[in-house]
N, C-alpha and C positions, 0 to 999 in steps of 0.2 A: 172901485179902483183900489181901495185899501185891502180888500180881501183877496184880490187876484194874486199878489206876490206871496201871501201866506199859503194860498191854495197851491201855487206852483211849487213852493218849498215843500209842502206836505206831500204833493204828488211825487217829487223827486226822492223824498225819504221812503215813500212806499215802493217806488221802483227799485231803490237800493236794497230794501228789505226783501222784495220779491226776488231780486238777483241772488242775494245771499241764501235765501231759502231754496232756490232752484239749484244752486251749487251744492248746498247741503243734501238735497234730495238726490242729486246725481252721485254724490260721494256715497250716500247710503245705498243707492242702487248698485254702485260698483262694488261696495263692500259685500252686499248680499250676494251679488253675482259671483264674486271671488270665493266666498265661503261655500256657496252652493256647488260651484264647479269643483272646488277642492274636495268637498265631501263626496261628490260623485266619482271623482278620480280615485279617492281613497277606497271607496267601496269596490270599484273595479279591480284595483290592485289587490285588495283583500281576497276577493273571489278567486282571482287567478293565482294568487299565492297558495291558497288552499288546494287548488287543483294541482299546482306544481309540487307542493309538499306531499301530496297523496299519490303522486305519480311514481309507480315502480316500473322500471324498464323491463319489458318482457324478454324472454329468451328466444322466441321464434322470430325469424326474419320478417314474416308477414305481419306479425303484431308490432314489430318495431317500425315498419313502414306506415302503419296506421297512426302510431304516435308521431312519427315524423310529419305526416299530413296535418295533424292537429297543431304542431309547432308552426307549420307553414301558414296556417290560418291565424295563429297568434301574432305573428310578426306585423301584419297590416294593422291589427288592433292596437299593438304597442305603438306603432307610428302615429296612429290617430290620437292615442292618449298622450303621447309626447307633445303633440301640437296643442292639446287642451291644457297640459301642464304649463307649457310656454305661455299660453294666454293667461292662465292664472298668475304666473309670475309677472307678466306685463302689467296686469291690473293691480297687483300688489305694489309694484314699483311706482305706478302712478298715484296710488293712494298714499304711499309713504312720502312722496314728494309734497303732497298737500297737507302733511302733518295732521292726520286725523286724531280724534281722542282715543280710539282703540288701537293705537299703533302696536302695542305689544302683542295683541291677539293676531294681528295681521302678520307680523314677523314670525310668530310661533306657528301659525297655520302654514305659512309658506315654507318654513324650515322642515316641519314635519312631513309635508307632502313631498318635498324634494328628497328628503332622507328615505322615505318609504319607496319612492320611485327608484332611487339608486339601489336600494336593497333588492327590490323586485328584479331590476335589470340584471344584477349580479346573480341572483337565483336562476333566472331564465337562461342566462348565458351558460351557467354551470350545468343545468339540466340539458341544454342543447348540446354542449360539448360531450356530456356523458352519452347522449343519444347517438351522436355522430360516431363516437368511439365504439359503441355497441354495434351499430350498423356496419362499421368497417370490419369488426371482428367476425360478425355473422356472414358478411360477404366473403371474407377470406376463407372461412370454413366451407362455404358453399363452393367456392372455386377449387379448394383442395379436394372436396368430395367429387366434383366433376372431373378434375384432373386424374384422380385415382381411378374413376370409372373408365375414363378414356384409356388410361394405361392398361387396365385389365382387358379391355376390349382388344387393344392392339397386341397384347401378350397372347391372347387366344388366337388371333390371326397368325401370329408368328409360329405358335405351337402347332397350328393346323397345317403348316407348310413342311413339317418335319418329314412326312412320309411321301413327298412328291418324287423323290429319287434324283439320280444324278444324270439321267439321260437328257437329251435336248428338249423334249416335250416337258419333262418335269422342271427343268431349269427355266423354260419360258413361262410356265404356269406360276412358278415361284416368283419370277420377276414381275409378272402382272399383279399378283397378290400383294407383293411388298412395295410396289410402286406408289400405292396410296399412302 
């Protein structure tokens, strides 16, 4: 009977220590998860930044459309990465509320990731605007060329009606040709 209270007290102490260790392990896992995700996001941003920085807008409309398709596949990837970055920020905020020992590294990692993400979005938006502008210009040139070809064709039709004459048959033929 004398040993039971001390065993119960010792058991309660062990339970408290186990709870503290479980919380510490969960915090460590959350920190590792945050750092791992932040690293993966950083690598993705770096890879896509290199692609965007190396991207030269082509002159031909067909080539511009290929680049536009690549941008269209980039947007869903960016949305997925934005969700991952939000998750990293959420984990970082939870960790900071718990006041961990490596608080400075968490804040630094979070700020670096968010800064790189903003830079990347600015770069992607700028390249997309340049691509849209180049596509608009090339489409304008294409429409101009098509309009000029149409005008040449219609000029030939009008010039071909010069010799139809002024009699009724010639005027009716002229009217049919020019009706279009």
